[in-house]
PyMOL Python script that loads the backbone (N, CA, C, O; Angstrom):
from pymol import cmd

cmd.read_pdbstr("""\
ATOM      1  N   MET A   1     126.649  76.983  97.480  1.00  0.00           N
ATOM      2  CA  MET A   1     125.864  78.033  96.856  1.00  0.00           C
ATOM      3  C   MET A   1     126.598  79.369  97.030  1.00  0.00           C
ATOM      4  O   MET A   1     127.181  79.632  98.083  1.00  0.00           O
ATOM      5  N   ASN A   2     126.565  80.184  96.019  1.00  0.00           N
ATOM      6  CA  ASN A   2     127.226  81.483  96.041  1.00  0.00           C
ATOM      7  C   ASN A   2     126.454  82.437  96.949  1.00  0.00           C
ATOM      8  O   ASN A   2     125.235  82.553  96.824  1.00  0.00           O
ATOM      9  N   GLU A   3     127.144  83.117  97.857  1.00  0.00           N
ATOM     10  CA  GLU A   3     126.501  84.024  98.806  1.00  0.00           C
ATOM     11  C   GLU A   3     125.955  85.287  98.147  1.00  0.00           C
ATOM     12  O   GLU A   3     125.130  85.982  98.739  1.00  0.00           O
ATOM     13  N   ASP A   4     126.405  85.594  96.927  1.00  0.00           N
ATOM     14  CA  ASP A   4     125.956  86.790  96.233  1.00  0.00           C
ATOM     15  C   ASP A   4     124.643  86.582  95.484  1.00  0.00           C
ATOM     16  O   ASP A   4     124.088  87.536  94.939  1.00  0.00           O
ATOM     17  N   LEU A   5     124.149  85.372  95.450  1.00  0.00           N
ATOM     18  CA  LEU A   5     122.924  85.078  94.712  1.00  0.00           C
ATOM     19  C   LEU A   5     121.694  85.283  95.596  1.00  0.00           C
ATOM     20  O   LEU A   5     121.749  85.133  96.817  1.00  0.00           O
ATOM     21  N   VAL A   6     120.601  85.624  94.953  1.00  0.00           N
ATOM     22  CA  VAL A   6     119.318  85.795  95.632  1.00  0.00           C
ATOM     23  C   VAL A   6     118.397  84.694  95.135  1.00  0.00           C
ATOM     24  O   VAL A   6     118.326  84.427  93.935  1.00  0.00           O
ATOM     25  N   ARG A   7     117.702  84.065  96.050  1.00  0.00           N
ATOM     26  CA  ARG A   7     116.738  83.040  95.629  1.00  0.00           C
ATOM     27  C   ARG A   7     115.632  83.681  94.811  1.00  0.00           C
ATOM     28  O   ARG A   7     115.151  84.766  95.139  1.00  0.00           O
ATOM     29  N   MET A   8     115.238  83.013  93.760  1.00  0.00           N
ATOM     30  CA  MET A   8     114.196  83.526  92.880  1.00  0.00           C
ATOM     31  C   MET A   8     112.896  83.765  93.657  1.00  0.00           C
ATOM     32  O   MET A   8     112.214  84.761  93.417  1.00  0.00           O
ATOM     33  N   SER A   9     112.546  82.872  94.577  1.00  0.00           N
ATOM     34  CA  SER A   9     111.306  83.038  95.348  1.00  0.00           C
ATOM     35  C   SER A   9     111.356  84.296  96.212  1.00  0.00           C
ATOM     36  O   SER A   9     110.337  84.966  96.384  1.00  0.00           O
ATOM     37  N   ALA A  10     112.530  84.624  96.758  1.00  0.00           N
ATOM     38  CA  ALA A  10     112.675  85.833  97.570  1.00  0.00           C
ATOM     39  C   ALA A  10     112.533  87.080  96.701  1.00  0.00           C
ATOM     40  O   ALA A  10     111.919  88.062  97.119  1.00  0.00           O
ATOM     41  N   LEU A  11     113.093  87.045  95.507  1.00  0.00           N
ATOM     42  CA  LEU A  11     112.992  88.174  94.590  1.00  0.00           C
ATOM     43  C   LEU A  11     111.546  88.384  94.137  1.00  0.00           C
ATOM     44  O   LEU A  11     111.059  89.514  94.099  1.00  0.00           O
ATOM     45  N   VAL A  12     110.874  87.304  93.798  1.00  0.00           N
ATOM     46  CA  VAL A  12     109.474  87.402  93.369  1.00  0.00           C
ATOM     47  C   VAL A  12     108.610  87.933  94.510  1.00  0.00           C
ATOM     48  O   VAL A  12     107.750  88.786  94.288  1.00  0.00           O
ATOM     49  N   SER A  13     108.829  87.444  95.715  1.00  0.00           N
ATOM     50  CA  SER A  13     108.082  87.900  96.879  1.00  0.00           C
ATOM     51  C   SER A  13     108.320  89.391  97.125  1.00  0.00           C
ATOM     52  O   SER A  13     107.378  90.140  97.384  1.00  0.00           O
ATOM     53  N   TYR A  14     109.568  89.812  97.044  1.00  0.00           N
ATOM     54  CA  TYR A  14     109.918  91.224  97.240  1.00  0.00           C
ATOM     55  C   TYR A  14     109.213  92.100  96.204  1.00  0.00           C
ATOM     56  O   TYR A  14     108.626  93.123  96.559  1.00  0.00           O
ATOM     57  N   CYS A  15     109.263  91.713  94.942  1.00  0.00           N
ATOM     58  CA  CYS A  15     108.627  92.487  93.868  1.00  0.00           C
ATOM     59  C   CYS A  15     107.118  92.560  94.053  1.00  0.00           C
ATOM     60  O   CYS A  15     106.514  93.609  93.831  1.00  0.00           O
ATOM     61  N   TYR A  16     106.511  91.456  94.457  1.00  0.00           N
ATOM     62  CA  TYR A  16     105.063  91.400  94.700  1.00  0.00           C
ATOM     63  C   TYR A  16     104.682  92.379  95.811  1.00  0.00           C
ATOM     64  O   TYR A  16     103.742  93.160  95.662  1.00  0.00           O
ATOM     65  N   ILE A  17     105.404  92.331  96.908  1.00  0.00           N
ATOM     66  CA  ILE A  17     105.113  93.189  98.062  1.00  0.00           C
ATOM     67  C   ILE A  17     105.303  94.660  97.698  1.00  0.00           C
ATOM     68  O   ILE A  17     104.456  95.490  98.030  1.00  0.00           O
ATOM     69  N   GLN A  18     106.400  94.994  97.022  1.00  0.00           N
ATOM     70  CA  GLN A  18     106.670  96.384  96.647  1.00  0.00           C
ATOM     71  C   GLN A  18     105.615  96.901  95.666  1.00  0.00           C
ATOM     72  O   GLN A  18     105.150  98.034  95.791  1.00  0.00           O
ATOM     73  N   THR A  19     105.245  96.083  94.706  1.00  0.00           N
ATOM     74  CA  THR A  19     104.252  96.492  93.707  1.00  0.00           C
ATOM     75  C   THR A  19     102.923  96.829  94.366  1.00  0.00           C
ATOM     76  O   THR A  19     102.343  97.880  94.093  1.00  0.00           O
ATOM     77  N   HIS A  20     102.434  95.943  95.236  1.00  0.00           N
ATOM     78  CA  HIS A  20     101.148  96.189  95.884  1.00  0.00           C
ATOM     79  C   HIS A  20     101.245  97.282  96.943  1.00  0.00           C
ATOM     80  O   HIS A  20     100.287  98.027  97.150  1.00  0.00           O
ATOM     81  N   GLY A  21     102.370  97.385  97.605  1.00  0.00           N
ATOM     82  CA  GLY A  21     102.558  98.458  98.587  1.00  0.00           C
ATOM     83  C   GLY A  21     102.523  99.828  97.927  1.00  0.00           C
ATOM     84  O   GLY A  21     101.876 100.744  98.433  1.00  0.00           O
ATOM     85  N   MET A  22     103.213  99.974  96.803  1.00  0.00           N
ATOM     86  CA  MET A  22     103.239 101.259  96.110  1.00  0.00           C
ATOM     87  C   MET A  22     101.897 101.556  95.432  1.00  0.00           C
ATOM     88  O   MET A  22     101.514 102.717  95.283  1.00  0.00           O
ATOM     89  N   LYS A  23     101.201 100.520  95.031  1.00  0.00           N
ATOM     90  CA  LYS A  23      99.849 100.693  94.480  1.00  0.00           C
ATOM     91  C   LYS A  23      98.932 101.276  95.556  1.00  0.00           C
ATOM     92  O   LYS A  23      98.091 102.127  95.268  1.00  0.00           O
ATOM     93  N   PHE A  24      99.099 100.815  96.789  1.00  0.00           N
ATOM     94  CA  PHE A  24      98.301 101.330  97.898  1.00  0.00           C
ATOM     95  C   PHE A  24      98.681 102.781  98.212  1.00  0.00           C
ATOM     96  O   PHE A  24      97.807 103.592  98.518  1.00  0.00           O
ATOM     97  N   VAL A  25      99.966 103.114  98.140  1.00  0.00           N
ATOM     98  CA  VAL A  25     100.410 104.496  98.357  1.00  0.00           C
ATOM     99  C   VAL A  25      99.752 105.414  97.322  1.00  0.00           C
ATOM    100  O   VAL A  25      99.263 106.491  97.663  1.00  0.00           O
ATOM    101  N   LYS A  26      99.744 104.987  96.072  1.00  0.00           N
ATOM    102  CA  LYS A  26      99.096 105.793  95.021  1.00  0.00           C
ATOM    103  C   LYS A  26      97.614 105.987  95.311  1.00  0.00           C
ATOM    104  O   LYS A  26      97.072 107.072  95.105  1.00  0.00           O
ATOM    105  N   GLU A  27      96.966 104.936  95.787  1.00  0.00           N
ATOM    106  CA  GLU A  27      95.535 105.019  96.114  1.00  0.00           C
ATOM    107  C   GLU A  27      95.310 105.999  97.265  1.00  0.00           C
ATOM    108  O   GLU A  27      94.392 106.817  97.210  1.00  0.00           O
ATOM    109  N   LEU A  28      96.140 105.923  98.303  1.00  0.00           N
ATOM    110  CA  LEU A  28      96.022 106.863  99.421  1.00  0.00           C
ATOM    111  C   LEU A  28      96.274 108.294  98.957  1.00  0.00           C
ATOM    112  O   LEU A  28      95.619 109.226  99.423  1.00  0.00           O
ATOM    113  N   SER A  29      97.216 108.466  98.047  1.00  0.00           N
ATOM    114  CA  SER A  29      97.567 109.806  97.552  1.00  0.00           C
ATOM    115  C   SER A  29      96.444 110.456  96.764  1.00  0.00           C
ATOM    116  O   SER A  29      96.417 111.679  96.633  1.00  0.00           O
ATOM    117  N   LYS A  30      95.526 109.674  96.242  1.00  0.00           N
ATOM    118  CA  LYS A  30      94.367 110.229  95.541  1.00  0.00           C
ATOM    119  C   LYS A  30      93.417 110.920  96.519  1.00  0.00           C
ATOM    120  O   LYS A  30      92.688 111.838  96.145  1.00  0.00           O
ATOM    121  N   THR A  31      93.434 110.473  97.770  1.00  0.00           N
ATOM    122  CA  THR A  31      92.488 110.953  98.769  1.00  0.00           C
ATOM    123  C   THR A  31      93.109 111.942  99.752  1.00  0.00           C
ATOM    124  O   THR A  31      92.454 112.894 100.175  1.00  0.00           O
ATOM    125  N   PHE A  32      94.368 111.716 100.114  1.00  0.00           N
ATOM    126  CA  PHE A  32      95.022 112.524 101.144  1.00  0.00           C
ATOM    127  C   PHE A  32      96.171 113.333 100.543  1.00  0.00           C
ATOM    128  O   PHE A  32      96.900 112.847  99.678  1.00  0.00           O
ATOM    129  N   SER A  33      96.320 114.561 101.008  1.00  0.00           N
ATOM    130  CA  SER A  33      97.352 115.443 100.458  1.00  0.00           C
ATOM    131  C   SER A  33      98.760 115.051 100.890  1.00  0.00           C
ATOM    132  O   SER A  33      99.738 115.380 100.218  1.00  0.00           O
ATOM    133  N   LYS A  34      98.857 114.351 102.007  1.00  0.00           N
ATOM    134  CA  LYS A  34     100.180 113.954 102.511  1.00  0.00           C
ATOM    135  C   LYS A  34     100.128 112.501 102.959  1.00  0.00           C
ATOM    136  O   LYS A  34      99.331 112.131 103.822  1.00  0.00           O
ATOM    137  N   VAL A  35     100.996 111.675 102.357  1.00  0.00           N
ATOM    138  CA  VAL A  35     101.117 110.265 102.726  1.00  0.00           C
ATOM    139  C   VAL A  35     102.593 109.980 102.938  1.00  0.00           C
ATOM    140  O   VAL A  35     103.392 110.087 102.008  1.00  0.00           O
ATOM    141  N   ASP A  36     102.953 109.617 104.159  1.00  0.00           N
ATOM    142  CA  ASP A  36     104.345 109.291 104.484  1.00  0.00           C
ATOM    143  C   ASP A  36     104.466 107.813 104.814  1.00  0.00           C
ATOM    144  O   ASP A  36     103.693 107.283 105.612  1.00  0.00           O
ATOM    145  N   LEU A  37     105.430 107.155 104.206  1.00  0.00           N
ATOM    146  CA  LEU A  37     105.763 105.779 104.577  1.00  0.00           C
ATOM    147  C   LEU A  37     106.754 105.873 105.721  1.00  0.00           C
ATOM    148  O   LEU A  37     107.898 106.283 105.526  1.00  0.00           O
ATOM    149  N   LEU A  38     106.318 105.495 106.916  1.00  0.00           N
ATOM    150  CA  LEU A  38     107.161 105.610 108.105  1.00  0.00           C
ATOM    151  C   LEU A  38     108.066 104.402 108.300  1.00  0.00           C
ATOM    152  O   LEU A  38     109.190 104.518 108.789  1.00  0.00           O
ATOM    153  N   GLU A  39     107.551 103.237 107.906  1.00  0.00           N
ATOM    154  CA  GLU A  39     108.287 102.007 108.176  1.00  0.00           C
ATOM    155  C   GLU A  39     107.817 100.915 107.228  1.00  0.00           C
ATOM    156  O   GLU A  39     106.642 100.841 106.869  1.00  0.00           O
ATOM    157  N   GLN A  40     108.758 100.073 106.834  1.00  0.00           N
ATOM    158  CA  GLN A  40     108.409  98.875 106.077  1.00  0.00           C
ATOM    159  C   GLN A  40     109.367  97.762 106.459  1.00  0.00           C
ATOM    160  O   GLN A  40     110.585  97.940 106.470  1.00  0.00           O
ATOM    161  N   CYS A  41     108.799  96.626 106.768  1.00  0.00           N
ATOM    162  CA  CYS A  41     109.580  95.429 107.072  1.00  0.00           C
ATOM    163  C   CYS A  41     108.831  94.263 106.440  1.00  0.00           C
ATOM    164  O   CYS A  41     107.786  93.845 106.940  1.00  0.00           O
ATOM    165  N   GLY A  42     109.363  93.738 105.341  1.00  0.00           N
ATOM    166  CA  GLY A  42     108.669  92.675 104.622  1.00  0.00           C
ATOM    167  C   GLY A  42     107.346  93.192 104.101  1.00  0.00           C
ATOM    168  O   GLY A  42     107.305  94.182 103.370  1.00  0.00           O
ATOM    169  N   ASP A  43     106.261  92.527 104.475  1.00  0.00           N
ATOM    170  CA  ASP A  43     104.943  92.959 103.998  1.00  0.00           C
ATOM    171  C   ASP A  43     104.209  93.846 105.008  1.00  0.00           C
ATOM    172  O   ASP A  43     103.005  94.069 104.883  1.00  0.00           O
ATOM    173  N   TYR A  44     104.930  94.345 105.999  1.00  0.00           N
ATOM    174  CA  TYR A  44     104.374  95.275 106.988  1.00  0.00           C
ATOM    175  C   TYR A  44     104.719  96.701 106.558  1.00  0.00           C
ATOM    176  O   TYR A  44     105.889  97.037 106.377  1.00  0.00           O
ATOM    177  N   PHE A  45     103.702  97.527 106.398  1.00  0.00           N
ATOM    178  CA  PHE A  45     103.880  98.930 106.048  1.00  0.00           C
ATOM    179  C   PHE A  45     103.242  99.783 107.132  1.00  0.00           C
ATOM    180  O   PHE A  45     102.171  99.448 107.639  1.00  0.00           O
ATOM    181  N   LYS A  46     103.893 100.879 107.489  1.00  0.00           N
ATOM    182  CA  LYS A  46     103.320 101.822 108.440  1.00  0.00           C
ATOM    183  C   LYS A  46     103.322 103.201 107.782  1.00  0.00           C
ATOM    184  O   LYS A  46     104.369 103.718 107.393  1.00  0.00           O
ATOM    185  N   PHE A  47     102.120 103.786 107.665  1.00  0.00           N
ATOM    186  CA  PHE A  47     101.949 105.069 107.000  1.00  0.00           C
ATOM    187  C   PHE A  47     101.455 106.121 107.970  1.00  0.00           C
ATOM    188  O   PHE A  47     100.859 105.811 109.001  1.00  0.00           O
ATOM    189  N   ASN A  48     101.710 107.353 107.627  1.00  0.00           N
ATOM    190  CA  ASN A  48     101.105 108.497 108.302  1.00  0.00           C
ATOM    191  C   ASN A  48     100.403 109.302 107.216  1.00  0.00           C
ATOM    192  O   ASN A  48     101.023 109.677 106.220  1.00  0.00           O
ATOM    193  N   VAL A  49      99.124 109.566 107.400  1.00  0.00           N
ATOM    194  CA  VAL A  49      98.382 110.365 106.428  1.00  0.00           C
ATOM    195  C   VAL A  49      97.791 111.588 107.115  1.00  0.00           C
ATOM    196  O   VAL A  49      97.399 111.536 108.281  1.00  0.00           O
ATOM    197  N   ALA A  50      97.735 112.686 106.375  1.00  0.00           N
ATOM    198  CA  ALA A  50      97.093 113.901 106.866  1.00  0.00           C
ATOM    199  C   ALA A  50      95.603 113.775 106.556  1.00  0.00           C
ATOM    200  O   ALA A  50      95.189 113.933 105.408  1.00  0.00           O
ATOM    201  N   CYS A  51      94.813 113.495 107.562  1.00  0.00           N
ATOM    202  CA  CYS A  51      93.384 113.205 107.349  1.00  0.00           C
ATOM    203  C   CYS A  51      92.563 114.428 106.992  1.00  0.00           C
ATOM    204  O   CYS A  51      91.458 114.292 106.468  1.00  0.00           O
ATOM    205  N   GLU A  52      93.073 115.611 107.261  1.00  0.00           N
ATOM    206  CA  GLU A  52      92.363 116.851 106.992  1.00  0.00           C
ATOM    207  C   GLU A  52      90.978 116.803 107.625  1.00  0.00           C
ATOM    208  O   GLU A  52      90.883 116.731 108.851  1.00  0.00           O
ATOM    209  N   ASN A  53      89.917 116.840 106.858  1.00  0.00           N
ATOM    210  CA  ASN A  53      88.554 116.857 107.409  1.00  0.00           C
ATOM    211  C   ASN A  53      87.898 115.489 107.394  1.00  0.00           C
ATOM    212  O   ASN A  53      86.677 115.389 107.514  1.00  0.00           O
ATOM    213  N   ARG A  54      88.682 114.441 107.250  1.00  0.00           N
ATOM    214  CA  ARG A  54      88.113 113.089 107.159  1.00  0.00           C
ATOM    215  C   ARG A  54      88.191 112.399 108.523  1.00  0.00           C
ATOM    216  O   ARG A  54      89.103 112.646 109.312  1.00  0.00           O
ATOM    217  N   THR A  55      87.221 111.537 108.776  1.00  0.00           N
ATOM    218  CA  THR A  55      87.169 110.829 110.049  1.00  0.00           C
ATOM    219  C   THR A  55      87.945 109.515 109.965  1.00  0.00           C
ATOM    220  O   THR A  55      88.303 109.050 108.883  1.00  0.00           O
ATOM    221  N   ILE A  56      88.191 108.939 111.123  1.00  0.00           N
ATOM    222  CA  ILE A  56      88.846 107.631 111.169  1.00  0.00           C
ATOM    223  C   ILE A  56      87.935 106.572 110.533  1.00  0.00           C
ATOM    224  O   ILE A  56      88.417 105.608 109.939  1.00  0.00           O
ATOM    225  N   GLY A  57      86.624 106.760 110.663  1.00  0.00           N
ATOM    226  CA  GLY A  57      85.663 105.860 110.026  1.00  0.00           C
ATOM    227  C   GLY A  57      85.778 105.897 108.507  1.00  0.00           C
ATOM    228  O   GLY A  57      85.644 104.869 107.843  1.00  0.00           O
ATOM    229  N   PHE A  58      86.027 107.080 107.964  1.00  0.00           N
ATOM    230  CA  PHE A  58      86.220 107.218 106.519  1.00  0.00           C
ATOM    231  C   PHE A  58      87.416 106.379 106.079  1.00  0.00           C
ATOM    232  O   PHE A  58      87.356 105.682 105.066  1.00  0.00           O
ATOM    233  N   LEU A  59      88.505 106.450 106.850  1.00  0.00           N
ATOM    234  CA  LEU A  59      89.714 105.696 106.513  1.00  0.00           C
ATOM    235  C   LEU A  59      89.468 104.193 106.590  1.00  0.00           C
ATOM    236  O   LEU A  59      89.928 103.448 105.725  1.00  0.00           O
ATOM    237  N   PHE A  60      88.751 103.741 107.612  1.00  0.00           N
ATOM    238  CA  PHE A  60      88.388 102.319 107.700  1.00  0.00           C
ATOM    239  C   PHE A  60      87.595 101.897 106.468  1.00  0.00           C
ATOM    240  O   PHE A  60      87.871 100.853 105.875  1.00  0.00           O
ATOM    241  N   GLY A  61      86.618 102.702 106.086  1.00  0.00           N
ATOM    242  CA  GLY A  61      85.799 102.395 104.916  1.00  0.00           C
ATOM    243  C   GLY A  61      86.609 102.346 103.636  1.00  0.00           C
ATOM    244  O   GLY A  61      86.399 101.473 102.795  1.00  0.00           O
ATOM    245  N   LEU A  62      87.535 103.284 103.488  1.00  0.00           N
ATOM    246  CA  LEU A  62      88.394 103.320 102.309  1.00  0.00           C
ATOM    247  C   LEU A  62      89.229 102.049 102.207  1.00  0.00           C
ATOM    248  O   LEU A  62      89.296 101.428 101.146  1.00  0.00           O
ATOM    249  N   ILE A  63      89.862 101.668 103.306  1.00  0.00           N
ATOM    250  CA  ILE A  63      90.719 100.473 103.283  1.00  0.00           C
ATOM    251  C   ILE A  63      89.878  99.222 103.065  1.00  0.00           C
ATOM    252  O   ILE A  63      90.269  98.346 102.294  1.00  0.00           O
ATOM    253  N   GLU A  64      88.735  99.124 103.727  1.00  0.00           N
ATOM    254  CA  GLU A  64      87.867  97.955 103.525  1.00  0.00           C
ATOM    255  C   GLU A  64      87.440  97.822 102.070  1.00  0.00           C
ATOM    256  O   GLU A  64      87.380  96.713 101.539  1.00  0.00           O
ATOM    257  N   SER A  65      87.146  98.942 101.424  1.00  0.00           N
ATOM    258  CA  SER A  65      86.692  98.898 100.036  1.00  0.00           C
ATOM    259  C   SER A  65      87.814  98.516  99.072  1.00  0.00           C
ATOM    260  O   SER A  65      87.544  98.032  97.973  1.00  0.00           O
ATOM    261  N   LYS A  66      89.054  98.727  99.468  1.00  0.00           N
ATOM    262  CA  LYS A  66      90.210  98.436  98.605  1.00  0.00           C
ATOM    263  C   LYS A  66      90.984  97.199  99.044  1.00  0.00           C
ATOM    264  O   LYS A  66      91.980  96.834  98.418  1.00  0.00           O
ATOM    265  N   LYS A  67      90.533  96.558 100.110  1.00  0.00           N
ATOM    266  CA  LYS A  67      91.269  95.459 100.740  1.00  0.00           C
ATOM    267  C   LYS A  67      91.612  94.329  99.762  1.00  0.00           C
ATOM    268  O   LYS A  67      92.772  93.925  99.688  1.00  0.00           O
ATOM    269  N   GLN A  68      90.666  93.829  99.037  1.00  0.00           N
ATOM    270  CA  GLN A  68      90.928  92.728  98.096  1.00  0.00           C
ATOM    271  C   GLN A  68      91.780  93.195  96.934  1.00  0.00           C
ATOM    272  O   GLN A  68      92.760  92.541  96.574  1.00  0.00           O
ATOM    273  N   GLU A  69      91.415  94.314  96.349  1.00  0.00           N
ATOM    274  CA  GLU A  69      92.150  94.849  95.198  1.00  0.00           C
ATOM    275  C   GLU A  69      93.618  95.107  95.524  1.00  0.00           C
ATOM    276  O   GLU A  69      94.492  94.854  94.695  1.00  0.00           O
ATOM    277  N   MET A  70      93.892  95.612  96.734  1.00  0.00           N
ATOM    278  CA  MET A  70      95.256  95.959  97.139  1.00  0.00           C
ATOM    279  C   MET A  70      95.998  94.806  97.822  1.00  0.00           C
ATOM    280  O   MET A  70      97.147  94.960  98.234  1.00  0.00           O
ATOM    281  N   LYS A  71      95.331  93.647  97.939  1.00  0.00           N
ATOM    282  CA  LYS A  71      95.930  92.453  98.556  1.00  0.00           C
ATOM    283  C   LYS A  71      96.316  92.700 100.014  1.00  0.00           C
ATOM    284  O   LYS A  71      97.370  92.254 100.468  1.00  0.00           O
ATOM    285  N   ILE A  72      95.456  93.412 100.742  1.00  0.00           N
ATOM    286  CA  ILE A  72      95.699  93.706 102.157  1.00  0.00           C
ATOM    287  C   ILE A  72      95.110  92.576 102.981  1.00  0.00           C
ATOM    288  O   ILE A  72      93.914  92.296 102.898  1.00  0.00           O
ATOM    289  N   GLN A  73      95.955  91.923 103.781  1.00  0.00           N
ATOM    290  CA  GLN A  73      95.481  90.819 104.621  1.00  0.00           C
ATOM    291  C   GLN A  73      95.045  91.312 105.994  1.00  0.00           C
ATOM    292  O   GLN A  73      94.007  90.896 106.510  1.00  0.00           O
ATOM    293  N   GLU A  74      95.834  92.193 106.579  1.00  0.00           N
ATOM    294  CA  GLU A  74      95.529  92.739 107.902  1.00  0.00           C
ATOM    295  C   GLU A  74      95.887  94.214 107.908  1.00  0.00           C
ATOM    296  O   GLU A  74      96.789  94.650 107.193  1.00  0.00           O
ATOM    297  N   TYR A  75      95.171  94.977 108.724  1.00  0.00           N
ATOM    298  CA  TYR A  75      95.520  96.384 108.888  1.00  0.00           C
ATOM    299  C   TYR A  75      95.016  96.884 110.227  1.00  0.00           C
ATOM    300  O   TYR A  75      94.123  96.294 110.834  1.00  0.00           O
ATOM    301  N   GLY A  76      95.590  97.955 110.666  1.00  0.00           N
ATOM    302  CA  GLY A  76      95.158  98.631 111.869  1.00  0.00           C
ATOM    303  C   GLY A  76      95.257 100.119 111.645  1.00  0.00           C
ATOM    304  O   GLY A  76      96.070 100.579 110.844  1.00  0.00           O
ATOM    305  N   ILE A  77      94.438 100.874 112.345  1.00  0.00           N
ATOM    306  CA  ILE A  77      94.431 102.323 112.221  1.00  0.00           C
ATOM    307  C   ILE A  77      94.458 102.914 113.608  1.00  0.00           C
ATOM    308  O   ILE A  77      93.714 102.477 114.486  1.00  0.00           O
ATOM    309  N   CYS A  78      95.305 103.899 113.815  1.00  0.00           N
ATOM    310  CA  CYS A  78      95.272 104.642 115.081  1.00  0.00           C
ATOM    311  C   CYS A  78      95.239 106.122 114.784  1.00  0.00           C
ATOM    312  O   CYS A  78      95.738 106.590 113.761  1.00  0.00           O
ATOM    313  N   GLN A  79      94.648 106.829 115.690  1.00  0.00           N
ATOM    314  CA  GLN A  79      94.492 108.260 115.548  1.00  0.00           C
ATOM    315  C   GLN A  79      95.208 108.922 116.701  1.00  0.00           C
ATOM    316  O   GLN A  79      95.038 108.528 117.855  1.00  0.00           O
ATOM    317  N   THR A  80      96.006 109.924 116.396  1.00  0.00           N
ATOM    318  CA  THR A  80      96.736 110.652 117.429  1.00  0.00           C
ATOM    319  C   THR A  80      95.758 111.443 118.279  1.00  0.00           C
ATOM    320  O   THR A  80      94.888 112.146 117.766  1.00  0.00           O
ATOM    321  N   SER A  81      95.917 111.316 119.580  1.00  0.00           N
ATOM    322  CA  SER A  81      95.060 112.041 120.517  1.00  0.00           C
ATOM    323  C   SER A  81      95.584 113.466 120.682  1.00  0.00           C
ATOM    324  O   SER A  81      96.787 113.708 120.582  1.00  0.00           O
ATOM    325  N   LEU A  82      94.688 114.390 120.930  1.00  0.00           N
ATOM    326  CA  LEU A  82      95.088 115.771 121.181  1.00  0.00           C
ATOM    327  C   LEU A  82      95.405 116.014 122.658  1.00  0.00           C
ATOM    328  O   LEU A  82      95.873 117.092 123.023  1.00  0.00           O
ATOM    329  N   GLU A  83      95.156 115.025 123.497  1.00  0.00           N
ATOM    330  CA  GLU A  83      95.419 115.172 124.933  1.00  0.00           C
ATOM    331  C   GLU A  83      96.864 115.013 125.243  1.00  0.00           C
ATOM    332  O   GLU A  83      97.261 115.107 126.404  1.00  0.00           O
TER     333      GLU A  83
END
""", "prot")
cmd.dss("prot")
cmd.show_as("cartoon", "prot")
cmd.util.cbc("prot")
cmd.orient("prot")
C-alpha cells in the first residue's frame, strides 16, 4: 500500500468530526462574545469561552439542549476559580 494514501474511512471520520465541531463553535459564538479552541485531538475539543454574566448552569443547559443536534457524546465544564 502506498504510504501517501489516506484510508477513506479516516477521511470520512475526520470530515464528520470537523463539521460537527465547527457547527458547535458557531453555536457557541451566537451566545458568547469570545470562543477559543484551545485543543483538539480526534473528537476531543477543548474550548475557552468568555461567560460574561452567564452562570456555569447556563452553559450546562445550553450544551444539554444542543447535545443530540451537535452529536456530543460526552462533555465536561470547569470554571476558573478566583482564589
